[in-house]
N, C-alpha and C positions, 0 to 999 in steps of 0.2 A: 505493500498500500506506500502512493507517495503521500508525505506528507512534506506542507510549502508554508512555512509561515510568514506574515505581513504588523509589517509592528505603527501601531499607527495614537501618537500623541498630539492628543487638541489640549490646544491651547485657545490664550484671544485672539476671536478673529473675526470678523466679518464673512458670511460664507453667501451662495445665493437663493435666491430668491424667498431671501426676508427670516433665514432663522440664524439665532450667533449660535455662538459653539461656546464659550463661557465657563471657565469655574480657576478659581484659587489653586486649585489642589490641583496637580498632573496624575490626570489618568489616563492609562495604556491601555489601548486593545491589542490581541492579536485571534487573528485567523490564521487557525488549523484543518486546514483542510483537506481532508478523509474524504479519498475514491473523488469520485466525479461531480457528487450530488450535494453531501457531508460534511460541512463547518461548521464546526467549535469553537463560538465566539467568548476569548478568554477575556474578565476586565478587570482591569487594577482599580483600587479606587473608583470605582461607577460615581458618575451623575445623575442625575435622577429620572434621566432617558436617551436611551438609544434611539435615533433620528433613522427610521425605515425611509428610504426612497424607493415612489412605491410606480409601476406603470400598468395601467388597467386592464390592457387588453395580452396582460402578460399571464400566464398559466400559473395559483396557486402553489404554491413553498408551506414549509411547517416552522412555524418559528416558536420555539420551547424558552420560557425561560425557567432550566435546568435547577433546581436545589437539592434536587434525590429526594423527593418526599412523590409517594403516588398521587396525589393530586392533580404533579403539574401537566398541564395540559397545552398541546400542539395547539397556533394559532394559523388560520389558513391565513398568510399573505401573499397578495402580488406582487412582490417583489423585482423592483426594473431591472433587464435583464438588456433595452435594448434604448430604453429614454427614460427619462424622469420624469414623469409630474408632476408631485408632488408627496410631502412626506409627510410622516405620521409618525408620532410617540409612543416611543414598546418602554415604558416604565420598569427602573430597574430595584433592587432594594434596598433601606436606604439603610444606615449603620454597620455596609458594614465592607470587609477590605477588597474582595475580590465575587464577582457575578459570574457566571457562565449562560450562554444563549445558546440553544442546536436551535439550525437551522439546515433545512432538510430538500431538498427535488429543488436544486437551484446553482449550477455547474461553474466551476467557478472561474468563468473566464466571464459572469455576466456583471453589468455595466454596477450593477447595486452596491461591490467589493470595494471599488473606488468612491462611491457619495457617503455612504452609510457614515454615522459623524455620530459621535457622547454630547450631550448637551444636555445643561442642567435648566435649558428656558425651553416650551414650543412657545415659537408668534402663531394667534389664534385670531391675530388684525384681523376683520371682515376682507375678503378681498375677488370673493366675488359681486358682479353688477344686480344681479338677479332674488342678492339674499332679501326674505321682505324683511320690510320695517317695525309692523305688526305682529306679525305671526310667528310661534314659536318655532322654528328649527336647532336642530344640532349643533354644537358651539363649530366643533366640526366634523366628518366621516357617515357615514352611513344612517339612516333611521327613517323604521316604516312602518307599523300598528300600535300605536296607544295600549297600553294596557297597566294594570295594575294602577288604577287610574284614583286617587283616595284624598279625600281631604279631612285632616287635621287639624286642632289647635292654630284655626287659622290658615291654617298654608294649606293651600290642591299639591298631591306630588300627583306627577306628568312621569310616569317611565313610558320609555319606552322601545320597540326593537334595535338594537343601537350595535353600526358595526365601526369602531371606535379603532382597525385599521385600513379603512378604505371607503374613498368612495362609492361604492357596491354593491349588495348582499352580501352579507357571509359573517360568522362570527356574534351571532348571535348571543348577547347582553341585553338586559334592562336597563337602557340607558335614563337616564335623573335629572329632571330639572323642576323647581319651587316658584310659585307664585304666591303672591296676594289677595292677585286681583284676573289671576286667571292672562293679564296680559302682562306681566313687567315677568320676566323669564330666570331666575341667579340654575346657573347649569352648576351640576355641582357630577361630583363622580361618580359614573354604573353602580348600578346596586347592587346587580347580582350579575356575577361574570361565567360566562360558558365555561365546563367544567367537565372531568372524564365522562359523566353521564352523557352528553351531547350540548348543546343550542339549546339559550333558553329561550325557549320562544314565550305565546303571550297569554296572559291570563289574566289576575284581577287582585284587588287585595283587598280588607275588611279593615275593620278597628274590630281587635275579638274585648268586646263591654266590658263582659262577664267572667272575664279570663277562663273560657271554656275550655282553653287550651294547658293552659295551667302556666303560663308565660308572664302574666301579672295581666292586672287589669289595663285595657288602651292600651296595650301593643298590637303593633300592625302586622297581621298574617296574611302574603303573597302565600299566591299559586300559583306555575306555573307549568307550560311543558317542555323539557329534559326532551329533545331529537338528536337521535342520531341513526345511522347504517345498522351498529350492533344495539340498542333496546328499542330498536322503535322508538313511538310516543307514549311515554311514559308522565305523569302527572304528579308532580313534585310541591311541596311547602317548604318557604323559609320565613323567618320573623324576624322585626325589626323591635329594638329595644328602646331605639331612641330617636322616636318620630319618622321612623322609613327611611334613613341618612344611612345607615348599615344594614346587613338582612347576612342570621349564623342560619345556612341550611340542616334540614332536620336531616337529625341522624338517620334516621331509618326510613328516607324518598326511596322507592320512589311509596306516594302515598294510593293511587290507583294505575294501575295499567287493565287495558281489554280484555274482558272478560270469554272473547271470539277471538284474542289474537289483532286484531282489524289495525288497518296500517297508518288510516288517514284518523285519529284520536286523540283531539288538541285541544288549545283553548279555553282552560279551567274558567267557568264565573259563576262564584262564591256567594250569594246574599243571604239573610238569617231570613227566616220564614217565622213572623210570629205566634202566627196563629199555636203552632206546633213546640214554639221555642226548639228549634232546629236551624240547620244551619242548609242549604237546599246547592248544590253543584250543580250546571252545564255543561257540559264536555259535548265538544263537534264531533259528528264519531259520523263520519265517511257523507250519504244525503238528509240524515236523519241528525238530533239530539235525544242525548241521554241523560237522565236525571241520578242524585244517589244526594242519600243524605247523612249528616252527621250531628254528632250531642258534643263534638270535642277537636274538631277542624282535622283528625287525625288518623279513626278510622267511617271509612262509607261505606253503605247497602244502594244499591241500584233501586231504582227504584221506576222508571218507566222507562220508555225513548215516547219518540216527536218525530214528526217531517216528512216521514218519507211522501211523494209523491205533492206538497206542497208547493207554488213560488215555481221559480227557477231552478230549477239543481243540472244546469249542463256540466257542473262539476259538484265537490263535497259545501257542505257548508264549512264556514270558522266563524270566528273570533263572535260569538256569541256574547248580547245579555238581556237583561228580564227585567224589568219593571214594572212598573205603577205609575197609574196617570188618572188624574178623574177629569172625567166627559165636562168637556167644557169647564170647566175649574168646579165644577161641579162632586167635594169633595166627600159627598153622601155616595158620588155614581162614581166608583172606580172601577177599571179594565187594569189588567197584566198587556205586557207593550212586549213579542222576542223578536228582538235584535239579529237578525242572522248577512252573516255576509261570503258573498258567491265573488269567485273572482273561476275562469270565464263567466259571465252572464246579464251585465248590464245592460241596458238596453241600446246603446251608443259602441258597444265593445269593450270585454272586460273588467277593471272589478266594480265592486256598486256596492252596497246596503239595498237591504227586503226589512221589507215586517208582516209581523202580524199578531194581531188586536185576539183577543180571549180571556177566556178565565185561566187562575190556578186556586188550586185545591190541597197542594202541599207534596199531591202525587203528580197529578196529571194536568198538561197545559191543553186546557180544547181552544180550537179556534176559529172564532164569528163567522169567520170566510170557508167557502168554496177551495178545495185544492188548489184549481185553479188560477184565482185570485192572485194577483203581482200588487204588491204595493212598494212604491223605494220610498227611501225618506230623502233623496239629493236628487237631482236627474241633468248633474253633469259628467261627464267624464272624470274630473279629480276627488272622490270621496268616497271614501274606502273603510273598510275594517273600523268603524265608529263603535265605541263603549261607552259608561256613563260612569262617573263620581261614582264612587261609596261615603255611604255616611253626611248629604250635603242634606238633612233633612227633607222638607217639601220640595227642593228646588232639581227638578232631572235634566242633568247637564253634563252634554254628550261631545266628545271628540273626535274627528276625523284626524286619516291619514290622506291629505292632500297630497295624490297619484294614482294612477292606476300602471300595475303590475306588464302592463303593453308597451310601456316606454320609458319608466318608473327607474330603472339604472342607465340610460340613455340621457337623459333631459342635459340642458347644456349649462349647466352647471360644477363645480368640477371640488371646493376646498370641501364642499358638503353635498349630500343629496337628500331633497323632501324634506316639510313643511310639513305644520299639518294646519288645516283650516280652522278659520272662526269657532269655539265653542261652540254650540250653542244649546238655549234652553229648549227643551220636549214638552209639548202639550198636548193637548187629547182634542181633538175637535170632529164633531158629525153633520156631516153636508149628503141632502138627498137620499137619508137613514142610513148610511157607513157612517162609522169611526175611520179618521185619520190623524197619522199624527203632523205634530207643526214640528219647525223647528227655526227658534227663531237667536239672532244673535244674542249673546249674553248682555246685559244692562253695563255689563261691565266696559265693554267697547267703548260709550258714550265719551269714559274722562279722558277717553285719547283724541277729542273734539280739539281744534285749535281754531283756527279761520274757519271764519263764517263768510260765507259769497251766498246771499240770495239773491235769485234772478227775480223779478216784477211776472207775476201771472202774464204766460199768452195763449195763444190760439194757434194753432198749427193747423195751415191747407196748402204751405206750400213750405221749403227747407224757413228754417231757425238754427244760426248757429252762434254757438260762444265762444269765441279765438280764443282765450284765457280762464282756464281753468281759474287754478292758484300761481299765485307769488310764488318762483321759487321751489316748483312742484316734484320734490325724490320719485311722485308716482306708488302715491301713499294719502288718501282720500277718500270718502263715502261722501255716496248724493244718496238724497234724497226727493223719491219724484210722485208727485199723487194728480194723475192720472182722469180728467173727463173724457168718456167719449160722447160723441155729437152722433156723428153717421159716417166715420173714418171706418172702413176695414181690416188698413195698419194704422200701427202707431207704433212710429220706434225711435230709435237713437243712436247716434255711431260714438265712441268715444276714437280718436284718431293721432295721434303723433304727427311732425312737421316732415316725416319721411311718408308718411298717409297710409303708414299699418295700422289697422283700426281694429276694433270687437263691435261688430253691429249686433242688435236688443231691441227686440221688436216683439208687437205684437200681432198673428196673425190671428182674428177676430173672428171670421170663418172659419176656417181649422177652430179656435177651438186654444192658443198655445202660446208658448213665452217663450220665444225665441233666443238662445247666445251665440251666434257665428261668431269663428276664430276663423277661419280660413283664409284670411290677412290679417295675422294678428302682431306679426311678429317674424321670431323664425318658429319654422315650422316644421322645417324638412332635416332638424337634426338629425334624423336618423339614415336619412336618404344614399345610399351609393352604401352604406358603413356597414359592418359585420359586430353583430350583436356581441358583447363579451360573453368569454366562454365560460358560464355559471356551471357550478358542481352538480349531483345529481342531487346535492340535498336541497339544491334553491328550487322549493316545489312549484314555486308562483309566478313561473316565470316562461309564455306564449314560446313557445317554438319553432313558432310560422307564423310570424309576423312583419307585416307591411306597417314603417315604421310612419312612415308621412301621411296615408291613409286612416291611421288609427288617431291621428294627432288632430290633423285641422281639417278640420270638421263642426255642424251645428250639434250643438245638443236641442233640446225642447223640454218642455211641462207642459203637462193641459190648464188650465184656465176657468175658472165657470164664469160663466155670462152674467154682469154686473159693466151698472152705467160708470162704474171710478175704480181704481186700483193706486195701490203705493207698492213704490220698490222702492228698497232699501240695497245699494249696490257699491259693495265692496270691493274699492282695487289693492290692491298692493303693487310691486314694483315683477313680482310673478305669477300674480291670482286676480280673476275673477267674482265675487256672488252675486250674488241675484238672493234677496230673499223679497216674497210677494205674499201683501199684503199681511201681514206678521208672519208668515216663515211658511204658510201655507202650502208653499210653491218654495223650497230651497235649489240653489244651481251655481253648482263650485267646479271649475272650470279654472286652469294653466293655462298662460300664459306668457310670450317670452319677448317684448318687444323690444327695439333697437335705441329706443327714449321713450321719455313717460309719456300715457295719453292725455294730454295736455288742452285739448278740444272736442268740443262736443258740437253734434250737429241732427240738431232734431227732423222728422219727417214724417209725413205721410199720405196713403192714399185711400181713394173710394171718399173723400170725408174729408171732413171736420174732427179735432177733436184742444180739447183745452189740455194747459199743463198749470195746471194750478198752483205748486210750488215746486222750486227749483233748489232747494240747497246743498253746497255744493261746504262740504270739511275739511279741512287738512286734518290729519292723524297723525299724530306723535305719539313715541312712547315719552 
């Protein structure tokens, strides 16, 4: 076996891409290349991080901090072979003289060995023009489903599927952010890390008020799916005694496995069922949901299954949630709502959230509607994996992932990928004898309103243009619009920029549709003539047959009830447009990637006239 050594002494100096590699104590890194694909990195006086150079289209290598513990876990990292797209920090142990990192599946000629460096800092200054102003994003790296959402002691804990070692899917951890108002988020260290049982997939968290698990009253207990080729998909538990900042994994994990060896068995949602003083867990089990019960959060008994043949089922259900909502705000008339996420299956292709309204008796869920009934929570392309906070009292607040598995890995951002859509407060309303879920932006977003520009009421029988929406527009604002129809068949407006990139939003009244058209919104062909990333078998959520341009550049629509007046709240951020119609009776969420902010507006109509009774423009700032 041929072994070579490379000695690198890290001193204070400026390096490319804005990263610094500085320390006062001399650190030394030696690369011991064992064969063609295994390298052992020996570090003396380790700094806080080993900065790893990433090439997104490279195959995954395996990187492991070697402490000699059986819990040491390989991370899948796309180390640079021919070019460096960006760096990610690999944390090294503190207070030790030496550290060892084992790197497998990467050739000794790869570029990463020349670019790898030690550093006590990692620069997280925003470098991405499309990073939202007021939507939650990870500080860096990849994010998908929100999970484990819980409110405690004045803080909202948003955990999320997270890859700290690259901006594409992999190495599932639970990332962690905290807010007091659902708008301003503080980034914290990942709460639950990938381990030898597998990736840490989605799940939920509860506050164990009555100390049923025995870890202390008020402990936050989290449930998640560990997923690996070796173990399959198994349900595990962890608990936090410091208000959700750090978690201890239950020593007897898993707490639940599939009784029939089902491959797709994941995303546990746990809630307290007060009438029987028990905990209930819902697990996505292929194309149905399975219910389990427990008194102590550790031992679970099977109750029932529901969902076979209901709604849209092109593939398995995932990321379930079940909440109680009052009908039309009447707390004497409560109904249960089952949220079910499906991918693919969206009316417009790819990922979406559907829901079912019914009753739950502690054992069985009974849906009010026939099996073929389909109800969407959002009518856009970029709304998925919606789950709700626990422990919020009468408020039911859901948080969607704002992307679509058809193109999530290749959207034109790099420092980070994916954001959460605005948190939405869910309600239940009745229309034509049927119950529907409304999703309105949480009231806290109004606290971001700054500059207010209000246009006097006007009537549209031709074009009406607003040449400048806001001064110093960075692409983050809200429009509040009140429409009254007179004789028009189409009522609409376009948001556009100097490059004539536009988002076209209009009511097609004869068809009863509200439409958002992003075909000319800016960058829409980011996947054209490109090869999708080589995603490993464990990434179960990405389509294998994709026409990226046609999947992104399209219009979406939602049904509109016939009425003389309508109100729209339109939230624009640097990479998204969200519409809420008539208090959230219809929501529509779509990504956009304009080369400059939309700072102009043009109203138009067809077939007659209509009035715009209110046109308010609010600049939104954190």
